[in-house]
C-alpha positions in Angstrom: 38.8 -14.8 13.3 38.8 -11.6 11.1 35.4 -9.9 11.6 33.3 -9.0 8.2 32.5 -5.5 8.0 29.3 -4.1 6.2 28.2 -1.4 5.2 26.0 0.7 6.9 23.5 1.0 3.6 23.0 -3.2 3.8 22.1 -2.7 7.5 19.5 -0.3 6.5 17.5 -2.0 3.9 16.4 -5.2 6.5 15.3 -2.0 8.9 13.5 -0.4 5.4 11.8 -3.5 4.7 9.8 -4.5 8.1 8.9 0.1 8.1 7.3 -0.5 4.3 5.9 -3.3 5.2 4.3 -2.1 8.5 3.1 1.6 6.5 1.5 0.1 3.5 -0.2 -2.3 5.6 -1.2 0.2 7.9 -2.3 3.0 5.7 -4.3 0.2 3.9 -5.9 -0.5 6.6 -6.8 3.1 7.7 -7.4 3.7 3.9 -9.4 0.9 3.9 -11.8 2.3 7.4 -12.1 5.6 5.3 -13.4 3.9 2.1 -16.2 1.8 4.8 -17.5 4.9 6.7 -17.8 7.3 3.8 -19.2 4.6 1.1 -16.5 5.7 -2.1 -13.4 4.4 -2.9 -11.3 6.8 -1.8 -8.5 6.9 -3.9 -7.1 9.8 -3.4 -5.5 7.3 -0.2 -3.0 6.4 -2.4 -1.2 9.4 -2.5 -1.2 9.6 1.1 0.2 6.0 0.9 2.5 7.1 -1.7 4.1 10.2 0.4 3.9 7.6 3.6 6.0 5.2 1.6 8.0 8.4 1.0 9.3 9.1 4.8 9.8 6.0 6.1 12.8 5.2 3.4 13.2 8.6 4.7 13.5 7.7 8.7 15.7 4.6 8.2 17.8 6.3 5.9 18.0 4.8 3.0 20.6 5.5 0.8 19.2 7.4 -2.3 18.8 6.6 -5.6 17.0 4.0 -7.9 16.9 1.2 -5.6 15.1 4.0 -3.4 12.5 4.6 -5.5 11.5 1.1 -6.4 11.2 -0.2 -3.3 8.8 3.6 -2.6 6.7 2.7 -5.6 6.5 -0.6 -4.2 5.1 -0.3 -0.9 2.8 2.0 -2.2 1.6 -0.3 -4.8 0.7 -3.8 -2.1 -0.7 -0.1 0.2 -3.1 -0.4 -3.2 -3.4 -4.0 -3.2 -4.1 -4.4 -0.6 -6.3 -1.3 0.4 -8.7 -2.4 -2.8 -8.8 -6.1 -1.8 -10.1 -4.4 2.0 -12.7 -2.3 0.0 -14.0 -5.3 -1.6 -14.5 -7.7 1.1 -15.6 -5.0 3.7 -18.4 -4.6 0.8 -19.6 -7.5 0.1 -19.9 -8.3 3.9 -22.7 -6.6 4.9 -25.4 -8.0 2.6 -23.9 -11.7 2.9 -24.0 -10.7 6.9 -20.5 -11.2 7.6 -17.7 -9.9 9.0 -15.4 -8.0 7.4 -12.7 -9.8 8.0 -15.1 -13.2 7.6 -15.5 -12.0 3.6 -12.2 -10.8 3.5 -11.2 -14.6 4.1 -13.5 -15.9 1.6 -12.4 -13.4 -1.2 -10.3 -14.7 -4.0 -8.1 -13.0 -5.6 -9.8 -12.8 -9.5 -13.1 -11.9 -7.3 -11.6 -9.2 -5.6 -10.0 -8.2 -9.1 -12.8 -8.7 -10.9 -15.0 -6.5 -8.5 -12.0 -3.5 -8.2 -12.2 -3.5 -11.4 -15.7 -2.2 -11.6 -15.2 -0.3 -8.5 -12.8 1.7 -9.6 -13.8 4.4 -11.8 -11.6 6.5 -14.7 -10.8 8.7 -11.8 -10.8 6.4 -9.6 -7.3 5.5 -11.3 -5.7 8.3 -11.9 -5.8 8.4 -8.9 -3.9 6.0 -8.3 -1.6 6.1 -11.6 -0.5 8.9 -9.5 0.2 7.9 -6.6 2.3 5.3 -8.0 4.1 9.0 -10.0 4.4 10.4 -6.5 5.9 7.1 -4.5 8.1 7.6 -7.7 9.4 10.6 -7.0 9.6 11.7 -3.6 11.6 8.2 -2.6 14.6 8.9 -4.6 
């Protein structure tokens, strides 16, 4: 039976995807802890998430190009969404006498979106938008 030869790039994407998911959730966890310690949104952490995604793609030796730029942008967007969800959950947990992960399980996406919209100022949104652009450029 002839063996199939897969291009090297096709074998790298499962590793790159795993690294990006791990990196996105890891940077989001650090972002949530920092925001909780400082009592602020700390949206500048989105820039760190963008550079982290670009570095992880290079670490996985993903082939440069549009697909890599889209993957880095998606990973950064995932980190932003997860971090904002976690920040809202941790801010709601304290007054309700719950642990942050208990609040996280009870918080719905619409309620989290509403509270994140109220919590993020124009400057925070600028940081988040800049992170998306930086992720696209740095990841390509």
